[in-house]
C-alpha positions as CSV (number, residue, x, y, z in Angstrom):
1,M,182.7,-105.1,3.7
2,K,179.5,-103.0,4.0
3,K,177.7,-105.5,1.7
4,I,178.5,-108.5,3.9
5,A,175.9,-109.3,6.5
6,L,176.8,-108.7,10.1
7,H,176.7,-112.4,11.1
8,W,179.2,-113.3,8.3
9,K,181.6,-110.6,9.4
10,I,181.4,-112.0,12.9
11,I,182.0,-115.5,11.7
12,I,185.0,-114.3,9.7
13,G,186.3,-112.6,12.8
14,M,185.8,-115.9,14.8
15,I,187.7,-118.0,12.3
16,L,190.6,-115.5,12.1
17,G,190.7,-115.3,15.9
18,V,191.0,-119.1,16.1
19,I,193.7,-119.2,13.5
20,L,195.6,-116.4,15.2
21,G,195.3,-118.2,18.5
22,F,196.7,-121.4,17.2
23,I,199.6,-119.6,15.5
24,M,200.4,-117.6,18.6
25,N,200.3,-120.9,20.7
26,S,203.1,-122.3,18.5
27,I,205.3,-119.1,18.8
28,S,207.5,-118.4,21.8
29,G,205.9,-115.5,23.7
30,G,202.8,-115.6,21.5
31,K,200.5,-116.3,24.3
32,D,201.7,-113.3,26.3
33,F,201.3,-111.2,23.1
34,V,197.7,-112.2,22.7
35,T,197.0,-111.6,26.4
36,D,198.7,-108.2,26.5
37,W,197.9,-106.7,23.1
38,I,194.9,-108.4,21.6
39,A,192.6,-109.6,24.4
40,P,192.1,-106.1,25.8
41,F,190.1,-105.1,22.7
42,G,187.7,-108.0,23.4
43,T,187.4,-106.8,27.0
44,I,186.6,-103.2,25.9
45,F,183.8,-104.5,23.6
46,I,182.3,-106.5,26.5
47,N,182.5,-103.5,28.8
48,L,180.7,-101.4,26.2
49,L,177.9,-103.9,25.9
50,K,177.6,-104.1,29.7
51,L,177.7,-100.3,29.9
52,I,174.4,-100.0,27.9
53,A,172.7,-103.1,29.3
54,V,171.3,-101.4,32.4
55,P,170.1,-98.1,30.9
56,L,168.5,-100.2,28.0
57,I,166.6,-102.4,30.5
58,L,165.5,-99.4,32.5
59,A,164.3,-97.3,29.5
60,S,162.7,-100.1,27.5
61,L,160.8,-101.6,30.4
62,I,159.5,-98.4,31.9
63,K,158.4,-97.2,28.4
64,G,156.9,-100.7,27.6
65,V,154.9,-100.9,30.9
66,S,153.6,-97.4,30.6
67,D,152.4,-98.1,27.1
68,L,150.3,-101.1,28.3
69,K,147.7,-98.7,29.7
70,D,146.3,-101.6,31.8
71,I,148.0,-103.1,34.9
72,S,146.2,-106.5,34.2
73,K,148.3,-106.8,31.0
74,I,151.5,-106.8,33.1
75,K,150.2,-109.8,35.2
76,S,149.2,-111.6,32.0
77,M,152.6,-111.1,30.4
78,G,154.5,-111.9,33.6
79,L,152.6,-115.2,34.2
80,R,153.1,-116.4,30.6
81,T,156.8,-115.5,30.6
82,I,157.5,-117.3,33.9
83,A,155.4,-120.4,32.9
84,I,157.1,-120.8,29.6
85,Y,160.6,-120.3,31.0
86,L,159.9,-122.9,33.7
87,C,158.6,-125.4,31.1
88,T,161.7,-125.0,28.9
89,T,164.0,-125.3,31.9
90,I,162.4,-128.6,32.9
91,V,162.7,-129.9,29.3
92,A,166.4,-128.9,29.2
93,I,167.2,-130.7,32.5
94,V,165.3,-133.9,31.4
95,I,167.2,-133.9,28.0
96,G,170.5,-133.6,29.8
97,L,169.8,-136.3,32.3
98,S,168.5,-138.6,29.6
99,I,171.7,-138.3,27.5
100,V,174.1,-138.7,30.4
101,N,172.3,-141.8,31.7
102,V,172.3,-143.4,28.2
103,V,175.8,-142.6,27.1
104,K,177.4,-142.9,30.6
105,P,180.5,-140.8,29.8
106,G,182.0,-141.1,33.3
107,V,181.9,-144.9,33.4
108,G,185.2,-146.6,32.7
109,M,187.4,-143.5,33.0
110,S,190.9,-144.7,33.9
111,A,192.5,-144.1,37.3
112,D,195.5,-142.5,35.5
113,T,193.4,-140.0,33.8
114,L,191.5,-139.1,36.9
115,E,194.8,-138.7,38.9
116,K,196.3,-136.4,36.2
117,I,193.2,-134.2,36.2
118,K,193.2,-134.2,40.0
119,L,196.8,-133.1,40.2
120,K,196.4,-130.4,37.6
121,Y,193.2,-128.7,38.6
122,E,192.2,-129.8,42.2
123,N,194.1,-126.8,43.7
124,D,193.6,-124.5,40.8
125,A,192.6,-120.9,41.8
126,G,189.5,-121.1,39.5
127,V,188.2,-124.3,41.2
128,T,188.8,-122.8,44.7
129,D,187.1,-119.6,43.7
130,K,184.0,-121.5,42.6
131,L,183.8,-123.4,45.8
132,T,184.1,-120.2,47.9
133,K,181.3,-118.5,45.9
134,A,179.1,-121.5,46.2
135,S,179.6,-121.7,49.9
136,A,178.8,-118.1,50.4
137,Q,175.6,-118.5,48.3
138,Q,174.5,-121.6,50.4
139,D,175.0,-119.7,53.7
140,A,172.2,-117.3,52.7
141,G,168.7,-117.9,54.0
142,P,166.0,-119.8,52.0
143,L,164.3,-116.6,51.0
144,Q,167.4,-114.6,50.2
145,A,166.8,-114.9,46.5
146,L,163.4,-113.2,47.1
147,V,165.0,-110.5,49.3
148,D,167.6,-109.8,46.7
149,I,164.9,-108.7,44.2
150,F,164.1,-105.6,46.2
151,P,166.8,-102.9,46.2
152,S,167.5,-100.6,49.1
153,N,169.3,-98.2,46.9
154,I,168.5,-98.0,43.2
155,F,171.8,-96.3,42.4
156,T,173.7,-99.2,43.9
157,A,171.6,-101.6,41.9
158,L,172.2,-99.7,38.7
159,G,176.0,-99.4,39.4
160,E,176.4,-103.1,40.3
161,A,174.1,-104.2,37.4
162,K,171.8,-106.2,39.7
163,M,169.4,-107.1,36.9
164,L,166.4,-108.4,39.0
165,Q,166.6,-105.2,41.2
166,V,166.7,-103.0,38.1
167,I,163.8,-104.9,36.6
168,F,161.8,-104.5,39.8
169,F,162.5,-100.8,39.9
170,A,161.6,-100.3,36.2
171,L,158.3,-102.2,36.7
172,F,157.5,-100.2,39.8
173,V,158.1,-96.9,38.0
174,G,156.1,-98.1,34.9
175,I,153.1,-99.1,37.0
176,C,153.2,-95.8,38.9
177,L,153.2,-94.0,35.6
178,L,150.0,-95.8,34.8
179,L,148.4,-94.7,38.1
180,I,149.0,-91.0,37.8
181,P,147.3,-88.5,35.3
182,E,148.6,-89.0,31.8
183,K,149.5,-85.3,31.5
184,K,151.9,-85.6,34.4
185,A,153.3,-89.0,33.3
186,K,154.0,-87.9,29.7
187,P,157.3,-86.0,30.2
188,L,158.9,-88.9,32.0
189,V,157.6,-91.4,29.4
190,R,159.0,-89.3,26.6
191,F,162.3,-89.1,28.4
192,F,162.6,-92.9,28.7
193,D,161.4,-93.3,25.1
194,S,164.2,-91.0,23.9
195,L,166.7,-92.8,26.2
196,N,165.7,-96.1,24.7
197,E,166.3,-94.8,21.1
198,V,169.7,-93.4,22.1
199,V,170.8,-96.7,23.7
200,M,169.6,-98.8,20.7
201,K,171.6,-96.5,18.4
202,M,174.6,-97.2,20.7
203,V,174.1,-100.9,20.1
204,D,174.2,-100.3,16.3
205,L,177.5,-98.3,16.7
206,I,179.1,-100.8,19.1
207,M,178.2,-103.7,16.7
208,L,180.4,-102.1,14.0
209,F,183.3,-103.1,16.2
210,A,182.0,-106.7,16.8
211,P,183.9,-108.6,14.1
212,Y,187.3,-107.3,15.4
213,A,186.3,-107.8,19.1
214,V,185.3,-111.4,18.4
215,L,188.6,-112.0,16.7
216,A,190.3,-110.8,19.9
217,L,188.0,-112.9,22.2
218,M,188.5,-116.1,20.2
219,A,192.3,-115.7,20.0
220,N,192.4,-115.3,23.8
221,V,190.2,-118.4,24.3
222,I,192.5,-120.5,22.1
223,V,195.7,-119.5,23.8
224,A,194.1,-120.4,27.2
225,F,193.8,-124.1,26.2
226,D,197.2,-125.5,27.3
227,D,196.5,-129.2,27.7
228,T,194.9,-130.8,24.7
229,E,195.5,-134.3,26.1
230,I,193.1,-133.7,29.0
231,L,190.6,-132.1,26.6
232,L,190.6,-135.3,24.5
233,K,190.1,-137.5,27.6
234,L,186.9,-135.5,28.4
235,L,185.6,-135.6,24.9
236,N,182.7,-138.0,25.6
237,Y,181.5,-135.8,28.4
238,A,181.8,-132.6,26.3
239,L,180.0,-134.3,23.4
240,C,177.1,-135.2,25.7
241,V,176.7,-131.6,26.6
242,I,177.0,-130.3,23.0
243,V,174.5,-132.9,21.7
244,G,172.1,-131.9,24.5
245,L,172.5,-128.2,23.7
246,F,171.9,-128.9,20.0
247,I,168.7,-130.8,20.8
248,M,167.5,-127.7,22.8
249,I,168.2,-125.5,19.8
250,V,166.1,-127.8,17.7
251,F,163.3,-127.8,20.4
252,Y,163.3,-123.9,20.2
253,L,163.1,-124.0,16.4
254,I,160.1,-126.4,16.7
255,L,158.4,-124.0,19.1
256,V,159.1,-121.1,16.7
257,K,157.6,-123.0,13.8
258,L,154.5,-124.4,15.5
259,Y,153.6,-121.5,17.7
260,T,154.7,-118.3,16.0
261,K,154.4,-119.8,12.4
262,K,157.8,-118.3,11.5
263,S,160.5,-120.1,9.5
264,P,163.2,-121.6,11.8
265,I,165.8,-120.6,9.2
266,W,164.5,-117.0,9.2
267,F,164.7,-117.0,13.0
268,L,168.3,-118.3,13.0
269,N,169.3,-115.8,10.4
270,K,167.9,-112.8,12.4
271,M,169.3,-114.0,15.7
272,S,172.7,-115.2,14.5
273,P,174.7,-112.0,15.4
274,A,173.4,-112.3,19.0
275,Q,174.1,-116.0,19.1
276,L,177.6,-115.6,17.8
277,L,178.3,-112.8,20.4
278,A,176.9,-115.1,23.1
279,F,179.4,-117.8,22.0
280,S,182.3,-115.4,22.0
281,T,181.6,-113.6,25.2
282,S,180.1,-116.5,27.3
283,S,177.8,-113.9,28.9
284,S,174.1,-113.5,28.2
285,A,174.2,-110.2,30.2
286,A,176.8,-108.7,27.9
287,T,174.9,-110.0,24.9
288,L,171.5,-108.6,26.2
289,P,171.6,-105.3,24.3
290,V,172.2,-107.1,21.0
291,T,169.6,-109.7,21.8
292,M,167.0,-106.9,22.4
293,E,168.0,-105.1,19.3
294,R,167.7,-108.2,17.1
295,V,164.4,-109.3,18.7
296,E,162.8,-105.8,18.5
297,E,164.0,-104.6,15.1
298,H,164.7,-107.8,13.1
299,I,162.1,-110.2,14.5
300,G,159.3,-107.7,15.2
301,V,158.6,-108.2,19.0
302,D,157.1,-105.1,20.6
303,K,159.3,-103.2,23.0
304,E,156.8,-103.6,25.8
305,V,157.3,-107.4,25.5
306,S,161.0,-107.6,24.7
307,G,161.8,-105.1,27.4
308,F,160.3,-107.4,30.1
309,V,160.8,-110.9,28.8
310,L,164.5,-110.6,27.7
311,P,166.0,-109.0,30.8
312,V,164.0,-111.5,33.0
313,G,165.3,-114.3,30.8
314,A,168.9,-113.2,31.0
315,T,168.6,-113.5,34.8
316,V,166.2,-116.5,35.4
317,N,166.1,-118.5,32.2
318,M,169.3,-120.6,31.9
319,D,168.2,-123.6,29.9
320,G,171.7,-124.3,28.6
321,T,173.1,-123.9,32.1
322,S,170.5,-126.2,33.6
323,L,171.1,-128.9,30.9
324,Y,174.8,-128.6,31.6
325,Q,174.3,-128.9,35.3
326,G,172.3,-132.1,34.9
327,I,174.9,-133.7,32.7
328,A,177.9,-132.5,34.7
329,A,176.5,-133.6,38.1
330,V,175.7,-137.1,36.9
331,F,179.1,-137.4,35.0
332,I,181.0,-136.4,38.2
333,M,179.0,-138.9,40.2
334,Q,179.6,-141.6,37.6
335,V,183.4,-141.1,38.0
336,V,183.9,-140.5,41.8
337,W,180.6,-141.3,43.6
338,P,178.7,-144.0,41.6
339,E,176.8,-145.2,44.6
340,G,174.9,-141.8,44.7
341,L,173.3,-142.4,41.3
342,T,169.8,-143.2,42.5
343,I,166.5,-142.2,40.9
344,T,165.7,-140.1,44.0
345,N,168.9,-138.1,43.7
346,Q,168.3,-137.5,40.0
347,L,164.8,-136.1,40.8
348,V,166.5,-133.9,43.4
349,I,169.0,-132.7,40.7
350,I,166.0,-131.7,38.5
351,A,164.4,-129.7,41.3
352,T,167.6,-128.1,42.5
353,A,168.8,-127.2,39.0
354,I,165.6,-125.4,38.3
355,L,166.0,-123.3,41.4
356,A,169.7,-122.8,40.8
357,S,169.1,-121.5,37.3
358,V,167.0,-118.7,38.7
359,G,169.9,-117.5,40.9
360,S,172.6,-118.2,38.3
361,A,174.4,-115.0,37.3
362,A,174.5,-114.2,33.6
363,V,178.3,-114.1,33.5
364,P,181.0,-116.6,32.4
365,S,181.3,-119.8,34.4
366,A,178.5,-119.0,36.8
367,G,177.0,-122.4,36.0
368,M,179.9,-124.1,37.8
369,V,179.1,-122.2,41.0
370,M,175.5,-123.4,40.8
371,L,176.8,-127.0,40.0
372,V,178.3,-127.1,43.5
373,I,174.9,-126.4,45.0
374,V,173.3,-129.0,42.8
375,L,175.8,-131.6,43.9
376,E,175.5,-130.8,47.6
377,S,171.7,-131.1,47.4
378,V,172.1,-134.8,46.8
379,G,174.6,-135.3,49.6
380,F,177.7,-135.4,47.4
381,P,180.7,-135.8,49.8
382,A,182.3,-132.5,50.6
383,E,185.8,-133.9,50.4
384,L,185.2,-135.0,46.8
385,L,183.9,-131.6,45.6
386,P,187.3,-130.2,44.6
387,I,188.0,-133.4,42.6
388,G,184.5,-133.2,41.0
389,L,185.0,-129.6,39.8
390,A,188.6,-130.4,38.7
391,L,187.2,-133.2,36.5
392,I,185.3,-130.8,34.3
393,F,187.2,-127.6,34.8
394,A,189.4,-128.0,31.7
395,V,186.5,-128.0,29.3
396,D,184.2,-125.6,31.2
397,R,185.0,-122.5,29.1
398,P,184.2,-124.0,25.6
399,L,181.0,-125.6,27.0
400,D,180.1,-122.3,28.7
401,M,180.4,-120.6,25.3
402,C,178.0,-123.2,23.8
403,R,175.4,-123.1,26.6
404,T,175.3,-119.3,26.5
405,V,174.1,-119.6,22.9
406,V,171.3,-121.8,24.1
407,N,170.4,-119.4,26.9
408,V,170.2,-116.4,24.5
409,T,168.2,-118.5,21.9
410,G,165.8,-119.6,24.6
411,D,165.2,-116.0,25.7
412,A,164.5,-114.9,22.1
413,T,162.1,-117.9,21.5
414,V,160.1,-117.2,24.6
415,S,159.9,-113.5,23.8
416,M,158.4,-114.4,20.4
417,M,155.9,-116.8,22.0
418,V,154.8,-114.3,24.6
419,A,154.5,-111.6,21.9
420,K,152.5,-113.9,19.6
421,S,150.1,-114.8,22.4
422,L,149.5,-111.1,23.2
423,G,149.2,-110.0,19.6
424,K,152.5,-108.0,19.9
425,L,154.5,-109.8,17.1
426,H,154.6,-107.6,14.0
427,K,156.5,-107.0,10.8
428,P,160.2,-106.3,11.6
429,K,161.5,-102.7,11.0
430,P,165.3,-103.0,11.1
431,K,167.4,-99.8,11.5
432,N,171.0,-99.0,10.4
433,W,173.5,-97.1,12.4
434,D,173.5,-94.3,9.8
435,D,169.8,-94.0,9.1
436,H,169.7,-90.3,10.0
437,Y,173.2,-89.4,8.9
438,E,172.1,-87.4,5.9
439,H,169.7,-85.5,8.2
440,V,172.6,-84.7,10.6
441,K,174.7,-83.4,7.7
């Protein structure tokens, strides 16, 4: 197995997981067996990735900023990053709205199908939970997203993995290290440099478990699908989202080719382990350590760029989620509120989806919470919201898996573009988990 590339091992794990899931679905008690005895290994893997995400961001960003030697470079990198992320998000939403308006997947859905979906999912705990979370987020003030960037207690921010607060603290520390004498800054810089190396080695070790964890995750996803009839009824809508996400991937590959002059095939090959993990976990935050490792070691982006661009991207760049929100919002309106489909409302959807993507958490199904906010921004009737969410709830998880792949790919693409513009894109230097094993012996 050592000779097989990591992405092939993960693909094998995914295939075996899908097969196992279907087998267990056909066996009495099989679903409970997967839930009790297989799924926990996937949860352990995700927990390990989340465990190292925060220290990795903290270490890499502080070290990266302190290495810049010039505060003006931080401003330059930050402005380029936000500008590119904003542009790709607008492209994603426009692609989504274009597809859903041309295909019109919600037009002509039978009343029987709508009633069946309504009865099955309208009062589902998952739908209720999304509505509650969206309501809480809407109750906050207009500048709450800005306030949330600044932590009152860094240990709370670290413990609760509040990424934007951790990024702010790391930037603050890094800038202060530039403003004090180099002799006094050096010990702390060396500490974070060593911490970064240790955490990156942790990524290598955790990834040895990835194929088996992916098997567990995929088996659990398959046994969770218990109504294939409804899935087939929503196939047109799901295909619209998938086609849109595929177009976004092609868009990224074009940017990689034209701007960084790198081969799109080479880029996909280097990023495939992170993309496959994004698909399996549905969480760009959990995938972040692997994304950083692939971008730094296998693509050649300097740590000072990847340490800033990727954590920011995992929090504010949700191209796949934005595209999904555009399609989902119009699809729901086509089915239950067609009179609301005006040009003005669709422009509002674009603006709200951009803002919502910034506040969307990098965790599974967060996009559906933001979808409620997008719908309410166009005056969608409150009494129809449970029906609207129920309409897409059955296929949310598989589409969430697909859009997370786009989110992670977008983060990597932008990091390459920023690095290229700053002269920080170099020849890759990949490391293996046992590089120093002989030395240790």
